[in-house]
C-alpha positions, -999 to 999 in steps of 0.1 A, spaced: 66 -576 -423 80 -586 -390 65 -584 -357 83 -584 -322 64 -585 -290 73 -580 -252 57 -602 -230 52 -617 -200 65 -650 -201 47 -675 -225 42 -704 -206 22 -681 -182 -3 -668 -206 -37 -683 -209 -32 -686 -251 -73 -695 -256 -84 -662 -238 -50 -637 -238 -51 -607 -258 -18 -601 -270 -21 -637 -281 -50 -628 -307 -31 -603 -320 -4 -623 -322 -33 -653 -345 -40 -626 -360 -2 -619 -374 8 -651 -381 -29 -653 -400 -16 -625 -424 15 -641 -435 38 -620 -410 65 -625 -388 62 -630 -353 92 -629 -333 91 -623 -284 116 -613 -260 103 -605 -226 115 -574 -203 147 -583 -194 164 -586 -234 155 -547 -241 194 -538 -233 210 -512 -244 251 -514 -253 266 -487 -251 247 -457 -268 226 -485 -287 194 -502 -274 193 -537 -286 169 -572 -279 177 -608 -279 143 -620 -296 124 -652 -308 109 -658 -336 74 -671 -329 52 -699 -348 17 -718 -333 16 -753 -336 -13 -779 -325 -11 -799 -295 -5 -795 -262 28 -768 -272 3 -746 -294 38 -726 -297 74 -731 -310 104 -704 -302 136 -705 -327 170 -693 -312 172 -660 -298 193 -636 -315 206 -605 -306 184 -578 -330 179 -543 -332 141 -530 -326 143 -509 -358 150 -544 -376 106 -548 -369 78 -534 -381 68 -524 -346 83 -535 -313 47 -539 -297 50 -532 -262 25 -560 -244 40 -564 -206 14 -560 -174 16 -544 -154 24 -532 -123 46 -510 -131 71 -507 -110 111 -494 -111 119 -523 -142 89 -510 -162 99 -479 -159 131 -483 -168 120 -507 -198 105 -473 -212 134 -453 -212 151 -482 -234 124 -478 -251 120 -442 -257 154 -446 -267 146 -474 -295 119 -450 -307 149 -423 -311 169 -453 -333 145 -457 -359 123 -483 -339 83 -482 -341 70 -491 -307 39 -490 -296 25 -479 -275 47 -445 -275 70 -456 -247 73 -419 -234 35 -421 -234 21 -448 -211 52 -430 -186 31 -402 -186 0 -413 -185 -5 -429 -155 -42 -453 -153 -52 -438 -129 -43 -400 -129 -47 -395 -165 -85 -394 -160 -77 -360 -140 -69 -349 -181 -109 -355 -190 -120 -343 -153 -153 -337 -174 -163 -369 -175 -148 -384 -139 -165 -389 -110 -161 -369 -81 -121 -385 -65 -90 -374 -44 -56 -389 -52 -32 -384 -16 -16 -406 9 -32 -388 41 -56 -404 62 -68 -375 71 -75 -364 34 -94 -400 27 -114 -394 60 -128 -365 49 -133 -377 13 -157 -402 31 -175 -382 53 -182 -360 20 -191 -389 0 -203 -419 24 -187 -445 0 -163 -450 -19 -135 -471 -32 -100 -469 -31 -74 -483 -52 -36 -482 -57 -23 -462 -89 -1 -492 -99 -25 -520 -95 -43 -543 -124 -72 -569 -127 -88 -554 -91 -55 -558 -70 -54 -535 -39 -92 -519 -48 -113 -515 -13 -148 -502 -6 -156 -476 22 -185 -464 41 -188 -443 73 -197 -473 94 -168 -499 78 -150 -501 113 -122 -510 96 -117 -479 83 -85 -471 102 -69 -510 87 -80 -503 53 -65 -470 52 -31 -481 67 -26 -510 44 -35 -490 13 -15 -458 24 15 -473 34 9 -461 70 9 -424 50 39 -433 27 22 -440 -3 -2 -424 -26 -34 -434 -37 -67 -428 -50 -102 -422 -32 -133 -425 -61 -169 -415 -48 -182 -456 -54 -209 -461 -89 -241 -478 -82 -237 -483 -118 -209 -508 -113 -240 -537 -106 -245 -533 -147 -208 -538 -154 -176 -517 -155 -176 -512 -190 -140 -516 -206 -143 -497 -246 -115 -505 -266 -98 -473 -288 -71 -486 -317 -52 -458 -332 -75 -432 -319 -113 -450 -328 -132 -474 -302 -147 -508 -309 -184 -504 -316 -187 -528 -289 -171 -527 -245 -174 -553 -226 -192 -553 -193 -171 -568 -164 -199 -576 -138 -192 -580 -99 -193 -619 -85 -225 -619 -61 -209 -600 -29 -181 -588 -52 -175 -551 -55 -149 -553 -79 -157 -567 -121 -127 -570 -128 -125 -602 -150 -96 -613 -121 -112 -610 -93 -143 -631 -109 -161 -605 -128 -185 -618 -159 -175 -604 -190 -211 -596 -211 -205 -576 -245 -226 -545 -251 -230 -518 -282 -214 -487 -269 -239 -460 -257 -242 -427 -261 -223 -414 -233 -200 -442 -238 -194 -431 -275 -191 -395 -264 -165 -403 -241 -145 -425 -264 -150 -396 -295 -137 -370 -272 -106 -392 -257 -98 -405 -288 -78 -380 -306 -55 -370 -274 -50 -408 -275 -35 -414 -309 -21 -376 -309 1 -388 -280 12 -421 -294 -15 -446 -274 -24 -468 -303 -39 -496 -281 -57 -483 -250 -88 -498 -230 -108 -465 -212 -129 -479 -183 -167 -462 -181 -189 -472 -152 -222 -457 -161 -221 -424 -171 -181 -423 -160 -146 -425 -172 -126 -444 -147 -98 -452 -154 -75 -455 -192 -58 -481 -194 -23 -478 -212 1 -507 -206 -14 -537 -217 -51 -535 -227 -77 -565 -226 -111 -576 -233 -105 -585 -273 -110 -620 -271 -142 -617 -254 -153 -597 -275 -149 -613 -309 -167 -645 -295 -200 -625 -283 -202 -604 -311 -192 -636 -336 -228 -645 -344 -239 -608 -346 -246 -595 -380 -224 -563 -366 -195 -590 -358 -167 -571 -348 -133 -592 -345 -107 -564 -323 -78 -587 -335 -86 -580 -373 -92 -537 -368 -56 -534 -346 -39 -559 -375 -57 -533 -405 -52 -500 -383 -14 -508 -377 -3 -526 -412 -15 -486 -419 10 -476 -406 38 -497 -412 32 -494 -446 64 -485 -466 
C-alpha cells in the first residue's frame, strides 16, 4: 500500500516523540510505501486536486530520514491520505479541508474526514455530548464571562483555535487582572472564546484518551501540570503518566466513539479531566509514543501505532 502524510515541515518534528512519525515507522515496518508533503503542497488545477509529494524513507544517524524528488500526484493514487498538520485552525487550514474534501469526492480516502474536521471544532464539539461536560460558556462578551465567573468563582478561559495549552488562563473572582486577561483573550470583545468551570481534578491530570476508528485504547495519558501551572499540556511542561481507563472514561469514550466513526473521524483524542469531557481533538492528536513506552513492560502492553495501522489496513483492503 502507499500512504501520504500531510505534515508540518519534517525538520520541525521531534522524531523520538512525534505521533505522526511513530505511525510512519509502523507503516515502514509493514513494508508499505511512504510519501510526505506539506499543507501548501495540496493544490487545485481547474477541477482536479493534486499534491506535490516526496517519497519518504527512514535512515540511521543524525539525518534520520531521506526524501525523494517531488512528484505531482493524485490523492486517489494513495491507499489513504492522512492529514496530520498541527493547528492552529486558521484560514489556510480551512482552505486545506475544502481541497481535501474535493479530493475525497474524486476518489481519495482522506483521514480524518476533512468536512468533519471542519465541522468539529475541538472546543465547541463537546456540546454534542453535553451530558459529559462541565459547565461552559462560549462568547466574546466581557459581561457574560464576568457573570459566569461570579457564578462559578473559578474558571478557565481559552481560545477556540489553540493547541498545546496556548492562550489558556485561569480566573478567580479575586484576580486583579480580570479586565486585562479578558481584553487579551477576546481581543476587546471581537473574538469568541470558551469559558469552563475550573476542575480541581486537573491536579491528577488532563487525560488524553485515544480513539481509533471508534474504539478507545485501553490506556489514557494523564498530563499532570507542573508545580504552579494550571495547564497539563505536555507542551506547557506537563508530565505524562499512563493509566488504564476508568469506568467513567470508558463510558465517555464508548458513547462518543460510534459517532466519531460515523463521521469519518478515524483518529481522535478525547480530553477528560476527572469525570468531564473538555475537548475533542480531531486535527492531529498526540500521545501514542508515551503510551507505548510506558506500557511496554506491562502484561497488557499497548502499541497505539500498531493498533492504528491494523485498523487502517482493515479499511484500505480492496
